[in-house]
C-alpha atoms as one frame of an Amber mdcrd trajectory, in Angstrom:
protein
 103.659  89.408  80.365 101.753  90.675  83.438 103.023  90.227  86.899 100.539
  90.309  90.039 102.105  91.480  93.678 100.312  90.829  96.702 100.997  93.507
  99.155 100.209  93.324 102.757  99.072  96.986 103.943  98.842  97.806 107.782
  99.572 101.408 108.185 102.987 101.009 109.661 106.148 102.287 108.740 106.994
  98.951 107.776 103.963  98.786 105.147 105.383 102.144 104.178 108.684 101.032
 103.507 107.140  97.952 101.247 105.737 100.735  99.080 109.048 102.429  98.213
 110.588  99.128  97.809 107.949  98.880  95.022 108.070 102.448  93.511 111.799
 102.061  93.673 111.522  98.837  91.191 108.323  98.852  89.155 106.991 102.474
  89.360 107.611 102.639  85.315 107.171  99.082  84.758 103.703  98.825  82.881
 103.657  95.066  83.412 103.636  94.937  87.101 100.186  95.293  88.687 100.025
  95.898  92.306  97.161  94.412  94.768  96.951  96.126  98.187  95.739  93.648
 100.841  94.296  95.139 104.006  92.714  91.896 106.827  90.358  93.120 109.522
  90.409  90.137 111.799  86.729  89.659 113.275  87.956  87.036 115.652  86.516
  87.977 119.366  84.453  91.098 118.145  81.231  90.969 119.593  78.743  89.196
 117.358  80.946  88.997 114.438  81.567  85.512 114.143  77.621  85.549 112.859
  78.673  87.534 110.109  80.890  85.143 108.969  78.025  82.161 108.870  75.124
  84.292 107.732  76.729  87.488 105.024  73.755  89.359 105.367  73.850  89.852
 109.053  75.183  93.404 109.394  78.422  93.486 110.659  79.048  95.252 114.437
  79.938  98.898 114.712  83.590  97.821 116.099  84.221  95.729 113.184  82.749
  98.684 110.870  85.230 100.896 112.568  88.170  98.479 111.831  87.099  98.700
 108.240  87.020 102.022 107.763  90.591 102.566 109.163  91.633  99.678 106.797
  90.395 101.285 103.968  92.032 104.406 104.816  95.752 102.814 104.964  94.867
 100.962 101.433  93.592 104.498  99.937  96.689 106.096 101.567  98.824 103.517
  99.931  97.183 103.378  96.615  97.666 107.210  96.675 101.373 106.905  97.280
 101.628 104.603  94.523  99.990 106.611  91.872 101.894 109.921  93.182 104.972
 108.108  92.399 104.585 106.864  88.997 102.050 104.057  89.177  98.952 104.421
  87.089  95.559 104.056  87.982  94.978 100.692  86.287  98.069  99.517  87.978
  96.832  99.419  91.602  94.412  97.887  93.203  92.770  97.535  96.768  91.185
  94.607  98.658  89.774  94.990 102.186  89.063  91.148 103.610  87.655  89.994
 107.272  88.877  86.744 108.761  88.203  84.865 112.066  91.364  83.137 111.066
  95.133  84.730 112.279  96.285  87.504 109.570  99.209  85.347 108.158  96.664
  82.698 107.174  94.166  85.149 105.608  96.896  86.602 103.641  98.347  83.251
 102.675  94.842  82.028 101.691  94.558  85.319  99.365  97.940  84.733  97.759
  97.224  81.150  96.897  93.221  82.068  95.695  94.251  84.749  93.785  97.154
  83.188  91.942  99.783  85.747  92.605 103.190  85.691  91.254 104.570  87.523
  94.675 103.563  88.245  98.314 105.285  90.944  99.551 105.362  91.800 103.484
 106.837  94.277 105.789 109.110  92.812 108.717 108.332  93.898 111.971 105.498
  96.219 111.484 102.337  97.335 114.153  99.408  99.119 112.569  97.231 101.480
 114.980  94.734  98.598 114.941  95.880  96.220 116.791  94.757  93.165 115.186
  97.010  94.740 112.082 100.318  93.743 113.351 103.111  92.233 111.193 105.638
  91.219 113.810 104.573  87.327 114.023 103.146  87.304 110.503 106.162  87.793
 108.433 107.513  84.570 110.787 104.063  82.518 110.163 104.472  83.029 106.382
 107.987  82.169 106.672 106.612  78.729 107.504 103.880  78.309 105.811 104.261
  80.268 102.821 105.764  77.898  99.605 103.217  78.027  96.628 103.697  81.720
  96.095 107.121  83.521  96.163 107.357  85.290  99.561 109.210  88.427  99.549
 110.141  89.839 102.927 111.333  93.681 103.279 113.309  94.961 106.336 114.017
  98.648 106.818 114.770 101.043 103.798 115.882  99.209 100.677 117.743 101.668
  98.568 119.648  99.505  95.681 118.410  98.063  92.484 120.920  95.351  92.833
 120.003  91.511  93.661 122.139  88.692  95.330 121.222  85.107  94.039 121.891
  82.352  95.737 123.289  79.424  93.562 123.017  76.033  94.409 122.722  72.915
  92.541 119.114  72.070  93.614 116.046  72.366  91.052 114.514  75.264  93.660
 117.523  77.243  93.321 116.689  77.243  89.065 113.420  78.029  89.567 114.754
  81.063  91.875 116.173  82.352  89.059 113.342  82.101  86.829 110.937  83.721
  89.278 114.195  86.561  89.070 113.983  86.800  85.442 110.436  86.893  85.082
 110.438  89.427  87.567 113.141  91.709  86.508 113.455  91.383  82.630 111.782
  94.345  82.130 113.841  96.882  84.721 117.193  98.254  82.918 118.824  99.284
  86.265 118.976  96.138  88.294 121.782  94.163  88.497 122.271  90.504  89.660
 124.973  88.801  91.535 125.618  85.187  91.319 127.047  83.596  94.009 127.362
  80.337  95.966 128.481  79.209  99.378 130.134  75.969 100.359 127.945  75.720
 103.391 125.084  75.652 101.383 124.582  72.074 101.111 125.804  70.311 104.819
 124.929  66.816 104.194 122.469  67.259 101.857 122.940  65.007  98.728 123.511
  66.970  95.725 121.339  66.529  92.934 121.321  64.403  89.882 120.777  65.454
  86.020 117.718  63.476  85.803 116.036  65.699  88.779 115.950  68.721  86.457
 114.030  67.097  83.411 110.829  67.160  84.659 110.732  71.529  84.576 113.616
  71.718  81.842 113.718  68.669  79.836 116.500  66.286  79.590 117.735  68.195
  75.791 117.803  71.387  77.853 119.709  69.977  80.599 122.432  68.315  78.417
 123.204  71.451  76.920 123.419  73.846  80.078 123.608  71.785  83.516 127.054
  72.314  84.857 126.720  71.039  88.118 130.393  70.531  88.891 130.106  74.753
  88.533 127.410  74.804  91.129 125.074  75.756  88.050 126.523  78.725  87.405
 125.948  78.867  84.183 122.848  76.845  84.023 121.427  80.023  86.181 122.942
  82.265  84.009 121.092  81.224  80.862 117.817  80.732  82.666 118.244  84.593
  83.576 118.951  85.320  80.033 116.164  83.423  78.479 113.750  85.017  80.641
 114.970  88.248  78.808 117.935  89.546  81.420 120.444  91.364  79.407 123.680
  89.422  79.843 125.566  92.587  80.798 123.409  92.855  83.891 124.768  89.508
  85.391 127.414  89.017  87.510 129.369  85.912  88.916 131.110  85.926  92.175
 133.603  83.703  93.108 132.622  80.517  95.572 133.568  80.807  99.123 133.182
  79.361 102.028 132.736  80.188 105.960 130.838  78.737 108.780 127.257  79.651
 108.016 125.940  80.165 104.412 123.060  82.467 105.900 126.240  84.922 107.176
 127.925  84.267 103.959 125.117  85.761 101.791 124.654  88.905 104.028 127.951
  89.172 103.909 128.465  89.493 100.414 125.019  91.242  99.845 126.711  94.177
 101.960 129.677  94.511  99.980 128.371  94.415  96.528 125.751  96.826  97.659
 123.182  94.508  97.048 119.403  95.204  98.485 117.431  92.031  97.979 118.718
  88.621  98.219 117.040  85.417  96.414 116.984  82.111  97.462 115.065  79.083
  96.358 113.993  76.999  98.943 112.664  73.557  99.371 109.128  72.508  99.924
 107.473  72.581 103.740 108.097  69.202 103.940 111.686  69.722 104.132 111.782
  73.512 105.515 113.259  72.075 108.900 116.478  70.638 106.956 119.423  72.357
 106.768 118.643  74.534 103.285 115.710  75.700 105.297 117.387  76.724 108.275
 119.458  78.939 105.708 116.099  80.615 104.376 115.143  81.170 107.989 118.465
  82.808 109.250 118.538  85.136 106.359 115.505  86.797 106.533 115.696  86.846
 110.272 119.088  88.866 110.258 118.792  90.616 107.223 118.722  94.585 108.072
 117.653  97.019 105.803 117.305  94.494 102.884 114.889  92.506 101.169 114.729
  88.753 100.798 112.513  86.786  98.527 112.149  83.454  98.758 110.776  81.019
  96.006 109.852  77.428  96.670
């Protein structure tokens, strides 16, 4: 099944790290299609606001120069993927202009294009001032809930994944996303881990909360709420095509902070990517939303996938 990944490109070392991450995981996965995106801001540039209103009006020389630079970044990125195992039909490029901020434009493109994931490098800054990814990643962290968000920090060299396990439907959705993305990767290993600090005062879900997505019969057979859904997560991964031998369960542990536990456990088991299910934006400032934020902010030379 085809997997569409939208990748924000700005010509920086940080988007370069994103390309390395893609190459390491998907170079030989023929189901993965990469769409490289560069956003050029037209805000405050001469009379470019008229170009937004009247598409027949020629853009200004300044806007044309920015677009040429963005196109060069995209072509350089595309050639890098092609040199490292991707085929021509699996790499597409897109340049778009927007008077909105960069994060809004990227978010809009991801949602409108119905992508399976949005990947962005953290703390990057390109040569063109408008194409910066410092605050962009934090804005997307806040706003992007419709499309799974992958945030890459530094150089990620491991193909091991730490899946945060907790007894909420969004956690099973994260497992479902992970199996969809990784089932064709024979090298990826998945470690399941639950920290007792995930919930705080948030009430655990009831079996009925899972019926809408997985059905009552499946839930009756596989939901193990008393075991933090370790079994249910494993079952979803296996049903998604992940070999059982590639799945390992880590013991439940407790600490003063769930994000610290996740990062410490990922480092101990050499996991390059942490995968988290998070609740919707209406509850994102609650306890578990804070775990997502803190994990992403503290990650170093790691990727964090946020689903939900």
